[in-house]
Structures are given as structure tokens and as C-alpha cells.
C-alpha positions, 0 to 999 in steps of 0.5 A, spaced: 499 499 499 502 506 497 502 512 503 501 519 500 506 524 501 505 529 506 505 536 503 510 540 505 510 546 509 510 553 507 517 554 509 519 547 506 517 550 500 520 556 500 527 553 502 526 547 496 525 553 491 531 556 493 535 550 493 532 548 486 534 556 484 541 555 486 542 549 482 538 550 476 540 557 476 547 555 476 547 550 471 542 553 466 542 560 467 537 565 469 534 566 462 535 558 460 531 556 466 523 556 466 518 557 472 515 550 471 523 547 471 524 550 478 517 548 481 518 541 478 525 541 481 522 543 488 516 539 488 512 545 488 506 548 485 508 553 480 504 559 483 508 558 489 514 562 486 510 568 486 507 567 493 513 566 496 518 571 492 513 575 487 517 573 481 522 569 478 527 575 479 525 575 486 527 567 487 534 569 484 535 574 490 533 569 495 538 564 492 543 570 493 541 572 500 542 564 501 549 564 499 550 571 504 547 568 510 551 561 509 558 564 507 557 569 512 556 563 518 562 560 515 567 566 515 564 568 522 567 562 525 574 563 523 574 571 523 569 574 527 569 570 533 577 571 534 576 578 534 582 583 533 589 579 533 593 581 538 600 581 535 603 578 528 603 571 531 596 572 532 594 574 526 598 569 522 594 564 526 587 567 525 589 567 517 591 559 517 585 558 521 580 561 516 584 558 510 583 551 514 575 553 514 575 555 507 577 548 505 572 544 509 567 548 506 569 550 499 572 543 498 569 538 502 562 541 503 556 538 498 553 544 499 558 548 496 558 546 489 551 549 487 553 555 491 560 555 487 556 554 480 551 559 481 556 564 483 561 563 477 555 564 473 553 570 476 561 572 475 560 571 468 553 574 467 553 579 473 546 581 475 543 584 481 544 578 485 551 579 484 551 585 488 547 582 494 553 577 494 559 582 493 556 586 498 553 582 503 560 577 504 565 578 498 567 585 500 567 585 508 570 578 508 576 580 503 577 587 507 577 583 514 582 578 511 586 584 509 586 587 515 589 580 518 594 580 513 596 587 515 597 585 522 601 579 520 606 582 515 606 590 517 603 591 510 598 596 509 590 593 509 588 597 503 594 597 499 593 593 492 599 588 494 595 586 500 588 585 496 591 581 491 595 577 496 588 575 499 585 574 492 591 569 491 590 566 498 583 564 496 584 563 489 588 557 490 582 554 495 577 555 490 581 551 484 579 545 488 572 546 487 571 549 480 577 544 478 574 538 482 573 533 476 580 534 473 583 534 481 580 527 482 582 524 476 589 526 477 590 525 484 586 518 483 581 520 488 574 517 488 571 524 492 574 529 496 572 528 503 576 529 510 582 526 509 582 529 502 581 536 504 586 535 510 591 534 505 589 540 501 589 545 507 596 542 509 599 544 503 595 551 502 597 552 509 604 551 508 604 555 502 601 561 506 606 560 512 612 561 507 609 567 504 607 570 510 614 568 513 618 572 507 614 578 509 618 578 515 624 575 512 624 569 516 624 561 514 617 558 515 
């Protein structure tokens, strides 16, 4: 005997639509995704998009809001709770902790896949959603990391060099997500789980330690 599937609550429907939006907008683009496809992916009535978000554009903005909240939560665990570093050594430890947290989320978290795909689509074809993500998490997180970098190295926080250095630190981790298929083949891994993420974090941490040490004329 088949049991009837229990209907979703309003909040469950909203969350399912956001998840569907992240996945389909990232895979097919905004214009290439229909409201019918979004509703079907979320197992929802097509009218629920208008009900919860006003329009497909509203759903895209809700997806951006979700990304901001998710990534702010990730960043706060490594940055906000630590406060301002008391000295250069403390700043270096904060940067290393932030890098490890970034690897754990960006590389090993299944949720990061659809988030990164959505962001990459926005970066190649910017919309108002990118403004939400940039202003909500990219800019403030990068600025915060630049301040910690300055405390660790004695360099100016808002200098061109510092900004690029921080982008470079982040970029080496992002590659393991966007180049995931190639990484798995070359490394002979079936997946990137906790052991693989730890190995990536260890090498990335060594890279970061060497860069920071070179700023002080030290050896890592």
C-alpha cells in the first residue's frame, strides 16, 4: 500500500525553491531556467514562486541572500569570533585558521558545489544578485582578511599588494572546487572528503606560512 506523501510546509517549500534556484540558475542560467522547471525541482506548485518571492527575479535574489548568510556563517567561525589579533603571530594564526575553514567548506562541503556554481554564473554574467553577494560577504570578508594580513605582515591593509595577496590565498582554495573533476582524476581520488581536504589544507597552509615568513625575512 502506497502512503501519500505529506505536503511540505510553507517554509519547506520556500527552502526547496531556493535550493532549486541555486542549482538550476547555476547550471542553466537565469534565462535558461523556467518557472515550471523550478517548481518541479522543488516539488512545489508553480504559483508558489510568486507567493514566496514575487517573481523569478525575487527567487534569484533570495538565492543570493542564502549564499550571503551561509558564507557569513562560515567566515564568522574563523574570523568574527577571534576578534582583532593582538600581535603578528596571532594574526598569522587567524589567517591559517581562516584558510582551514575555507578548505573545509569550499572543498569538502557538498553544499558548496551549487553555491560556487551559482556564483560563477553571476561572475560571468553579473546581475543584481552579484551585488547582494559582493556587498554582503565578498567585500567585507576580503576587507577583514586584508586587515589581518596587515597585522601579520606590517603592510598596508588597503594596498594593492595586500588585496592581491589575499585574493591569491583564497584563489588557491577555490580552484579545488571549480577544478574538482580534474583534481579527482589527477590525484586518483574517488571524492574529496575529510582526509583529502586535510591534505589540501596542509599544503595550502604551508604555502601561506612561507609567504607570511618571507614578508618578515624569516623562514617558515
